[in-house]
Structure formats: structure tokens, C-alpha cells
C-alpha positions in Angstrom: 5.7 -6.3 13.8 2.6 -7.5 15.4 -0.8 -6.8 14.0 -1.7 -4.6 17.0 1.4 -2.6 16.7 1.1 -2.1 13.0 -2.6 -1.1 13.3 -1.8 1.4 16.0 0.9 3.0 13.9 -1.1 3.0 10.7 -2.9 6.4 11.1 0.4 8.2 11.3 2.0 6.2 8.5 0.1 7.5 5.5 1.0 11.2 6.1 4.6 10.2 6.9 4.8 8.1 3.8 3.3 10.9 1.7 5.9 13.3 3.0 8.6 10.8 2.3 7.4 10.4 -1.3 7.2 14.2 -1.8 10.7 14.7 -0.5 12.3 11.8 -2.4 10.7 12.9 -5.7 10.9 16.6 -5.1 7.1 17.0 -5.8 5.4 20.4 -5.5 2.5 19.2 -3.4 1.7 18.7 0.2 1.2 15.4 1.9 -2.6 16.1 2.0 -2.5 16.5 -1.7 -1.9 12.8 -2.2 -5.3 11.1 -1.9 -5.0 7.8 0.0 -6.7 5.7 -2.8 -5.5 7.6 -5.9 -3.2 5.7 -8.2 0.5 6.4 -7.7 1.6 5.1 -11.1 0.4 6.7 -14.4 -3.0 8.2 -13.9 -3.5 9.8 -10.5 -0.3 11.1 -9.1 1.4 10.5 -12.5 4.5 8.8 -11.4 6.6 6.7 -13.8 8.8 3.6 -13.3 11.9 5.6 -12.3 9.8 7.3 -9.6 8.6 4.0 -8.3 12.2 2.7 -8.1 13.1 5.8 -6.1 10.1 5.3 -3.8 11.2 1.6 -3.3 14.7 2.8 -2.4 13.6 5.4 0.2 11.0 3.0 1.7 13.7 0.3 2.0 16.0 2.7 3.8 13.4 4.2 6.1 11.4 1.1 7.1 14.1 -1.6 7.0 12.9 -4.0 4.4 13.5 -4.5 0.7 10.9 -4.0 -2.0 12.0 -6.2 -5.0 11.5 -5.0 -8.6 10.7 -8.5 -9.7 7.9 -9.1 -7.2 4.6 -10.1 -8.7 2.9 -8.0 -5.9 4.3 -4.7 -7.0 1.2 -3.7 -8.9 -0.9 -4.2 -5.8 1.7 -2.7 -3.4 2.2 0.5 -5.4 -1.4 0.9 -6.5 -2.0 3.7 -4.0 -0.7 5.5 -1.0 -3.0 3.3 1.2 -1.9 0.0 -0.4 1.8 1.0 0.0 1.2 2.0 3.7 -0.6 -1.3 4.3 2.3 -3.2 2.9 4.8 -1.2 5.0 2.8 -1.6 8.2 2.9 -5.4 7.7 6.6 -5.7 6.8 8.5 -2.8 8.5 11.3 -3.6 10.8 12.1 0.0 11.9 
């Protein structure tokens, strides 16, 4: 996806991604309840490694690319909703 196309789609991506995470993990919050820069793993949203695997699976299905568990970038990618959305905007095929 081109940089222009990904930057145009980005404002809608964070609430869409937040809703996808909430649905996948059956969380009892609204998309607005996930702060863009709050940590997803551990402190912050309080997700664990199983939750992160579930997010990786739904992101892969929805956006058409694989997130690999062995990637050295996972800490950065899954740091927050914003960092995950940034990564998706750069790599999505759908």
C-alpha cells in the first residue's frame, strides 16, 4: 500500500482496530476505552501472551498479512494501539 493511501486510511484504522481487538478478546470496554498510546501487553490494557496471539490471528485474517511470533519487532509492534495501527497501515494488503 502506498504511503499516501495508508496515511489517508489511518484515522479510521485505530477505532476499527480497537473494535476488532475488543470483539476478538470479548473485552467489556468500548473502542474509545483503549487509549491510542496505552500499553496493550501487561500494564495498560492488561493483555497477556495468549491475548496477543489472538490479536495477531485476527489482524492477519482481517488485513491480509502475517504477524510472526518470532519477530524481533513484536515488542514495538504490539506496544500500543497506535504502534499496531502504524504497522498495519504499512503492511496491509486488504
